Backbone as a ProteinNet text record, in pm:
[ID]
protein_1_A
[PRIMARY]
XXXXXXXXXXXXXXXXXXXXXXXXXXXXXXXXXXXXXXXXXXXXXXXXXXXXXXXXXXXXXXXXXXXXXXXXXXXXXXXXXXXXXXXXXXXXXXXXXXXXXXXXXXXXXXXXXXXXXXXXXXXXXXXXXXXXXXXXXXXXXXXXXXXXXXXXXXXXXXXXXXXXXXXXXXXXXXXXXXXXXXXXXXXXXXXXXXXXX
[TERTIARY]
8731.5	8776.7	8710.2	8791	8739.1	8795.9	8706	8748.1	8788	8917.3	8964.7	8990.1	8943	8964.4	8913.9	8792.3	8732.6	8815.7	8863.2	8945.4	9076.4	9137.8	9263.1	9239.7	9127.2	9095	9073.5	9006.1	8983.4	9115	9204.6	9334.6	9414.7	9408	9477	9418.2	9287.2	9220.5	9262.2	9270.1	9312.6	9457.6	9542.5	9683	9692.4	9611.7	9611.5	9567.6	9463.5	9414.4	9517.7	9601.5	9702.4	9814.1	9839.1	9955	9922.5	9796	9760.2	9646.8	9653.6	9548.5	9424.1	9309.9	9191.4	9136.9	9161.2	9109.4	9192.5	9324.3	9410.9	9478.8	9473.7	9541.9	9694	9743.4	9888.1	9934.4	10063.6	10115	10080.7	10050.7	10021.9	10150.3	10137.5	10254.5	10332.5	10261.2	10326.8	10414.7	10359.6	10437.6	10549.6	10524.6	10629.4	10748.7	10722.9	10832.7	10913.6	10844.8	10912.7	10999.5	10942.8	11018.2	11134.1	11115.7	11224.2	11341.1	11311.1	11416.6	11488.8	11413	11473.5	11560	11510.5	11583.9	11713.6	11708.6	11829.6	11932.9	11886.3	11977.8	12037.8	11954.9	12003.4	12104.8	12081.4	12173.1	12309.4	12307.3	12433.8	12513.5	12441.7	12509.1	12559.9	12477.8	12510.9	12598.8	12593.1	12667.3	12600.9	12474.2	12400.5	12309.6	12295.1	12200.7	12057.6	11968.7	11825.1	11763	11638.3	11571.9	11432.5	11389.3	11252.9	11189.3	11072	10997.9	10870.3	10844.5	10720.8	10635.9	10515.3	10428.8	10301.3	10262.8	10136.8	10064.1	9938.5	9862	9827.4	9846.2	9804.8	9659.1	9582.3	9445.5	9354.3	9378.9	9293.4	9171.4	9191.7	9081.6	8962.8	8985.9	8870.6	8786.2	8850.2	8774.7	8683.3	8735.9	8656.4	8543.2	8575	8475.2	8363.1	8397.1	8298.8	8216.9	8283.4	8217.2	8198.9	8256.7	8239.9	8352.7	8352.9	8461.8	8462.6	8346.9	8343.7	8430.8	8420.3	8501.3	8647.9	8671.4	8808.1	8871.5	8794	8844.5	8877.2	8791.6	8817.9	8950	8976.2	9102.6	9221.5	9210.8	9320.6	9349.1	9245	9262.9	9335.9	9298.7	9364.3	9509.3	9535	9671.6	9757.6	9704.8	9778.5	9815.1	9721.2	9745.1	9853.1	9845.5	9945.2	10084.3	10090.3	10219.6	10284.4	10205	10259.3	10314	10253.9	10299.7	10431.2	10475.3	10596.9	10721.8	10705.6	10821.1	10849	10965.6	11003.4	10932.5	10929.3	10866.8	10932	11061.9	11136.1	11115.8	11055.7	11035	10900.8	10877.2	10756	10679.4	10548.4	10457.9	10368.2	10355	10270.1	10180.7	10064.6	9978.4	10009.5	10056.1	10097.5	9978.2	9877.5	9756.4	9696.9	9565.5	9499.7	9539.8	9593.2	9639.1	9791.1	9855.1	10001.4	10044.1	10144.2	10197.6	10348.9	10406.8	10552.4	10596.4	10703.2	10764.7	10907.5	10945.8	11081.1	11149.9	11263.1	11342.4	11462.9	11480.1	11591.5	11699.5	11819.4	11927.7	11953.4	11981	12002.3	12143.8	12242.2	12379.8	12472.7	12597	12690.7	12732.5	12718.3	12755.5	12637.2	12659.4	12549.8	12491.1	12576.4	12527.3	12444.3	12490.8	12413.2	12279.7	12280.2	12156.4	12058.8	12112	12026.4	11965.3	12044.9	11995.2	11885.2	11907.1	11806.3	11677	11693	11576.3	11501.1	11576	11515.1	11429.8	11475.9	11399.7	11265.6	11269.3	11145.4	11053.4	11110.1	11028.4	10959.6	11032.1	10973.3	10864.8	10888.9	10788	10659.8	10675.2	10560.3	10490.2	10567.7	10507.4	10424.4	10479.6	10406.7	10283.8	10300.1	10189.4	10072.3	10102.3	9995	9927.5	9992.3	9929.7	9840.2	9840.7	9745.9	9603.7	9506.7	9368.5	9311.2	9226.4	9157.3	9011.2	8959.8	8817.2	8763	8691.2	8645.7	8500	8475.4	8341.3	8270	8160.1	8085.3	7996.5	7996.8	7911.9	7764.3	7678.5	7534.5	7471.4	7536	7479.2	7428	7339	7289.6	7399.9	7384.3	7489.9	7536.6	7445.4	7481.3	7572.4	7559.7	7638.3	7733.1	7767.3	7844.2	7994.1	8043.5	8187.7	8221.6	8337.4	8394.6	8535	8564.6	8702	8774.8	8894.8	8971.9	9118	9179.9	9324	9388.7	9495.8	9571.8	9719	9800.3	9944.3	9995.2	10125.6	10182.7	10310.4	10330.3	10455.2	10534.3	10661.2	10743.6	10869.1	10890.3	11014.3	11095.5	11226.2	11312.3	11430.6	11464.7	11590.5	11657.3	11788.5	11865.3	11923.5	11940.7	12002.9	12083.6	12180.4	12266.2	12305.7	12320.2	12371	12275.6	12328.5	12246.8	12291.9	12325.6	12373.4	12267.3	12139	12028.9	11921	11830.9	11719.9	11601	11507.7	11389.6	11307.5	11294.6	11216.3	11280	11414.5	11485	11464.2	11472.6	11457.2	11319	11216	11080.1	11066	11125.1	11116.6	11184.5	11299.7	11372.6	11294.9	11237.9	11159.6	11035.8	10974.4	10857.4	10896	11010.4	11057.3	11081.9	11140.7	11164.7	11032.9	10933.5	10801.4	10740.4	10756	10703.5	10778	10906.9	10980	10919.9	10881.1	10817	10683.4	10607.2	10480	10505.9	10604.7	10635.6	10687.4	10745.8	10801	10692.6	10567.5	10459	10391.9	10426.9	10365.8	10404.7	10355.6	10385.4	10535.7	10612.8	10757.8	10822.5	10952	11031	11143.3	11162.9	11272.2	11347.6	11479.8	11565.3	11605.3	11605.9	11650.1	11800.1	11843.4	11986	12022.5	12101.8	12138.1	12216	12196.2	12268.2	12417.2	12496.8	12643.1	12702.8
9946.7	9938	10047.9	10130.7	10239	10221.8	10222.8	10210	10348.6	10365.9	10497.5	10497.3	10394.9	10383.5	10507	10550.7	10665.3	10791.3	10811.3	10929.2	10925.1	10808.6	10793.6	10822.6	10772.5	10797.7	10946	11013.8	11157.7	11236	11196.8	11263.1	11243.7	11123.5	11095	11178.4	11194.1	11273.4	11420.8	11473.4	11611.9	11629.6	11533.5	11539.4	11537.3	11452.2	11441.6	11574.1	11635.5	11762.9	11874.4	11863.6	11966.7	11961.8	11844.2	11828	11790.4	11761.1	11718.2	11802.7	11826.9	11899.5	11811	11857.7	11770.8	11731.9	11812.4	11781.1	11673.1	11693.2	11602.8	11496.6	11514.7	11426.9	11431.3	11536.4	11558.1	11634.1	11627.5	11713.1	11859.6	11933.7	12076.4	12156.2	12287	12373.9	12348.1	12322.6	12298	12172.9	12063.3	11939.5	11954.2	12028.4	12053.6	12123.1	12224.6	12295.9	12201.8	12112	12014.5	11920.9	11870.4	11778.5	11849.4	11976.3	12052.3	12064.4	12090.7	12095.9	11962.8	11853.3	11720.1	11689.9	11729.2	11704.1	11784.5	11907.9	11989.9	11926.2	11874.6	11808.8	11682	11605.2	11483.2	11518.2	11629.6	11673.7	11709.1	11768.2	11803.2	11676.7	11572.6	11446.2	11372.9	11369	11287.8	11359.9	11493.9	11570	11567.8	11527.7	11521.5	11643	11684.3	11791.9	11741.7	11835.5	11810.9	11918.1	11898.6	11996.8	12025.5	12147.9	12185.3	12248.2	12196.4	12247.6	12314.1	12431.6	12503.3	12495.5	12440.4	12418.6	12501	12561.9	12635.1	12591.8	12548.8	12503	12621.3	12602.4	12702.3	12671.5	12773.3	12753.4	12686	12712.5	12653.6	12741.2	12871.9	12963.1	12952.4	12944.8	12931	12806.1	12697.3	12575.6	12602.8	12664.8	12699.4	12794.7	12895.6	12996.3	12936.5	12843.5	12784.8	12674.7	12586.8	12465.9	12463.1	12558.2	12564.1	12495.7	12518.9	12470.5	12318.9	12254.5	12107.8	12045.9	12096.4	12044.3	12082.1	12204.6	12245.4	12154.3	12118.3	12026.4	11888.9	11841.1	11711.3	11715.1	11828.1	11842.9	11839.7	11912.2	11916.5	11778.4	11700.4	11563.5	11477.6	11492.4	11415.5	11460.1	11590.1	11641.5	11581.8	11579.1	11521.7	11376.9	11301.1	11159.8	11144.7	11226.7	11219.6	11258.8	11360.9	11402.5	11290.2	11224.4	11115.4	11002.6	10982.8	10874.6	10908.7	11033.6	11077.5	11077.9	11052.6	11065.8	10934.9	10932	10817	10823.5	10710.5	10702.1	10800.3	10821.9	10906	11056.1	11093.4	11233.9	11282.5	11410.8	11470.1	11551.3	11531.3	11619.7	11684.3	11816.1	11887.3	11984.5	12010.1	12115.5	12242.5	12343.2	12467	12557.3	12545.8	12626.2	12651.6	12662.4	12686.4	12582	12628.1	12534.9	12530.9	12554.6	12549.6	12424.6	12357.8	12237.1	12249.6	12173.3	12169.4	12023.7	12000.3	11867.4	11882.2	11798	11802.6	11669.1	11676.3	11557.5	11557.1	11448.3	11442.5	11346.5	11364.1	11267.8	11239.7	11344.8	11327.8	11277.7	11368.9	11332.1	11437.3	11401.5	11504.1	11602.2	11561.3	11645.6	11732.2	11863.3	11956.4	11929.6	11911.5	11890.2	11762.2	11656.1	11530.4	11549	11626.7	11653.8	11734	11830.1	11908.6	11817.4	11726.4	11634.2	11543.6	11489.8	11403	11481.2	11602.5	11686.6	11718.7	11746	11776.6	11662.2	11539.4	11421.7	11416.2	11436.8	11430.8	11547.7	11667.6	11785.7	11767.8	11714.4	11693	11584.9	11482.8	11377.3	11437.2	11523	11590.1	11679.7	11758.4	11850.4	11773.5	11663.1	11581.4	11515.5	11461	11387.7	11480.7	11601.4	11694.3	11755.3	11748.2	11804.1	11703	11575.9	11478.4	11524.9	11495.6	11540.5	11483.7	11561.5	11520.8	11494.6	11381.4	11352.6	11348	11451.6	11469	11426.1	11327.8	11271	11340	11405.6	11479.7	11386.7	11399.7	11312.9	11353.1	11254.3	11277	11344.7	11343.9	11405.1	11295.6	11333.1	11240.1	11206.9	11099.2	11053.5	11160.7	11243.2	11342.6	11452.1	11482.3	11592	11541.9	11414.5	11353.3	11377.3	11419.2	11437.2	11572.2	11622.4	11743.6	11706.6	11731.8	11709.8	11842.9	11839.8	11963.5	11937.3	12036.2	12030.9	12146.2	12116.3	12225.2	12186.7	12285.5	12263.7	12314.3	12309.4	12350.9	12430.8	12532.4	12608.3	12563.3	12528.2	12469.1	12552.6	12593.9	12660.7	12567.7	12561	12464.4	12535.9	12493.7	12536.3	12415.2	12409.9	12304	12357.8	12270	12312.6	12197.4	12234.3	12135.2	12190.4	12097.4	12136.9	12238.6	12333.1	12438.7	12573.8	12577	12701.7	12811.2	12771.3	12867	12819.6	12909.7	12872.7	12822.4	12754.3	12700.8	12807.9	12926.2	13033	13078.6	13086.3	13126.1	13022.6	12895.7	12788.3	12795.8	12811.8	12825	12950.7	13060.2	13188.2	13176.1	13108.3	13093.7	13006.8	12896.5	12809.9	12884.2	12963	13042.9	13145.7	13210.4	13310.1	13243	13124.1	13050.6	13010.8	12977.2	12941.5	13061.3	13181.3	13300.6	13327.3	13291	13301.6	13205.6	13085.8	12989.1	13044.2	13108.2	13170.9	13279.7	13365.5	13477.6	13429.5	13309.4	13253.6	13187.9	13199.4	13143.7	13023.1	12989.7	12877.7	12742.7	12636.1	12499.4	12481.5	12530.8	12521.6	12508	12482.5	12460.7	12564.4	12630.5	12725	12696.2	12715.9	12695.6	12829.9	12837.6	12959.3	12972.7	13087.8	13115.5	13229.3	13201.1	13309.5	13419.2	13542.5	13653.9	13637.6	13661	13643.3	13752.1
5288.7	5150.7	5069.9	5003.9	4920.2	4779.9	4681.7	4542.8	4491.4	4463.1	4416.5	4265	4196.3	4051.1	3977.4	4013.8	3944.9	3966.5	4089	4117.9	4039.2	4033.2	3958	3809.9	3757.3	3617.1	3591.2	3683.6	3667.5	3673.8	3764	3773.9	3645.1	3589.7	3464.3	3350.2	3350.2	3247.1	3257.4	3377.7	3398.5	3351.6	3385.9	3343.2	3190.5	3127.3	2981.8	2918.3	2972.9	2920.1	2935.8	3037.1	3060.7	2957	2898.8	2811.4	2666.8	2636.8	2501.6	2445.7	2316.8	2246.6	2239.6	2287.2	2291.8	2153.7	2051.4	1917.9	1847.9	1842.8	1765.6	1851.5	1982.7	2077.4	2063.2	1999.4	1990.3	2114.1	2145.3	2252.3	2224.3	2332.6	2316.9	2338.9	2342	2353.8	2482.8	2591.4	2720.8	2714.9	2661.5	2651.2	2548.5	2439.6	2340.4	2405.5	2487.4	2554.2	2642.8	2712.3	2797.3	2712.3	2603.4	2516.2	2446.7	2413.4	2351.8	2449.3	2575.3	2677.1	2691.2	2690.8	2699.6	2578	2459.9	2336.2	2333.2	2384.1	2390.5	2484.3	2597.7	2691.9	2630.2	2558.1	2492	2383.7	2314	2208.7	2268.6	2385.7	2453.4	2485.6	2528.2	2562.3	2437.8	2332.8	2215.5	2113.4	2114.7	2014.2	1877.4	1873.4	1746.6	1731.2	1607.7	1576.5	1590	1612.9	1613.9	1524.1	1487.6	1401.8	1453.7	1435.6	1469.5	1345.1	1308.9	1194.1	1243.2	1191.7	1221.5	1095.4	1105.7	990.3	1001.9	892.4	886.8	760.3	774.9	660	570.1	440.2	341.7	305.3	283.2	233.6	336.7	464.4	568.8	598.1	604.3	639.4	542.7	410.6	320.1	348	391.3	424.8	543.5	647.7	766.1	729.7	647.6	610.9	526.6	437	345.8	410.8	485.2	536.1	687.6	758.2	903.6	979.1	1110	1195.1	1211.4	1197.5	1209.7	1101.4	978.3	867.7	888.7	935.6	967	1070.6	1172	1274.9	1216.3	1125.4	1060.9	984.2	917.6	844.3	940.7	1052.2	1149.3	1207.2	1231.4	1282.6	1179.4	1052	945.8	926.4	934.7	924	1035.5	1158.6	1271.8	1243.9	1191.6	1160.4	1053.3	949.7	842.5	892.5	977.9	1032.5	1113.2	1196.3	1279	1191.8	1073.9	986.1	915.9	924.8	855	942.4	1071	1160.8	1235.2	1300.9	1382.2	1517.6	1586.1	1718.9	1816.8	1803.9	1898.4	1874.2	1761.5	1728.9	1783.2	1773.7	1831.4	1727.4	1723.6	1649.9	1753.8	1748.6	1843.6	1767.6	1824.1	1768	1845.4	1772.9	1836	1862.4	1778	1791.5	1654.5	1645.7	1517.5	1415.1	1302.6	1198.3	1193	1306.3	1316.7	1394.6	1339.3	1400.9	1411	1502.7	1517.7	1511	1434	1427.7	1478.1	1573.4	1627.2	1601.3	1532.6	1502.6	1595.3	1667.3	1761.8	1712	1765.9	1746.4	1598	1520.1	1376.2	1346.4	1351.6	1316.8	1374.6	1408.9	1456.8	1346.9	1220.2	1107.5	1065.3	1056.9	1024.4	885.7	785	648.9	637.3	704.8	703.2	775	882.8	956.5	871.8	795.4	705.6	599.6	545.4	442.8	499.2	619.5	682.9	709.6	759.2	786.9	658.4	552.5	423.4	370.8	391.6	347.5	420.4	552.4	631.5	595.5	581.9	549.7	413.8	317.5	184.3	189.7	269.9	288.6	347.3	447.5	509.4	408.1	333.9	235.8	132.7	83.4	-15.1	45.3	166	230.4	261.5	307.7	343	220.7	104.4	-16.1	-87.9	-42.7	-98.6	-67.4	-155.4	-131.3	-1.1	61.6	184	149.9	192.2	180.5	323	360.9	499	509.2	593	607.1	722.3	689.5	790.5	871.4	1002.9	1084.5	1072.9	1063	1069	948.7	834.5	714	620.8	530.9	429.9	331	252.6	161.6	62.5	15	-86	-31.1	97.4	155.3	264.1	258.8	366.7	356.7	239.3	227	166	206	148.4	103.5	-23.4	-70.7	-65.9	-11.7	6.1	-27	-85.6	-110.4	-36.3	31.2	91.6	92.1	106.9	111	246.1	263.6	391.2	366.6	448.9	449.5	571.4	548.7	655.1	676.2	799.8	838.7	926.4	900.7	969.5	1033.3	1152.9	1212.7	1276.1	1266.1	1330.8	1460.6	1557.6	1682.7	1741	1821.4	1886.7	2022.6	2120	2250	2312.2	2386.9	2446	2391.9	2262.3	2203.4	2209	2204.9	2204.4	2299.7	2336.2	2423.4	2342.6	2409.3	2341.1	2269.3	2331.1	2268.2	2137.2	2136.4	2014	1903.7	1939.1	1839.7	1775.6	1856.1	1803	1717.5	1762.5	1690.3	1553.3	1547.5	1421.3	1322.3	1371.2	1282.6	1231.7	1318.6	1280.6	1173.6	1190.9	1092.4	957.2	958	833.1	768.2	850.1	796.4	723.3	779	711.2	580.5	575.1	448.1	344.7	389.4	299.1	249.3	336.6	296.3	191.6	220.6	131.1	-4.3	-6.9	-131.3	-217.3	-176.1	-256.6	-194.7	-72.2	1.3	-57.6	7.5	-35.2	-53.6	42.4	29.5	167.3	164.1	285.2	285.9	396.5	411.2	540.6	536.2	653.4	710	843	908.6	892.5	844.7	830.5	924.5	1026.3	1118.9	1045.1	1088.6	1026.9	1053.2	951.2	964.1	1048.6
[MASK]
+++++++++++++++++++++++++++++++++++++++++++++++++++++++++++++++++++++++++++++++++++++++++++++++++++++++++++++++++++++++++++++++++++++++++++++++++++++++++++++++++++++++++++++++++++++++++++++++++++++

């Protein structure tokens, strides 16, 4: 009789590290790509639009520069929690890297305009939720220096997709381009990718 419980637990831990961000416990880029492929296949079957949002925190670098990476990490963990509270169980929030996150909404509606409206509701909910003040509690500090209050906003780029009209890389690239339009428009805003006519 050999107890393989420990080995199984270690294998599960390795698998988890391969697909999840260790800081926020959100899906990482690898798992996001897998879920995006699944969502595209489901969209082909259902005929419903899906949406991908690329999010970049505004005013994140000054927090890291002033208070250090520990406080920056606390903010990222709180952002992840707030993002998860804004979406349905069937949708995906992933940490793309640094202070960039991706939200994928699946199975919206067969009608493009209705899908845009549904996506807009969620994007606005996220924008409002992430702009609420953050009170970050530092571990192991005295009461006087135990918290940092921070305000930040988010720039959101959105693209809709259906079926297999485009590849996963294009969808991510379009949402990223729309996010940069939101940054250029003064931040704390939402922009939709508009394909060139």
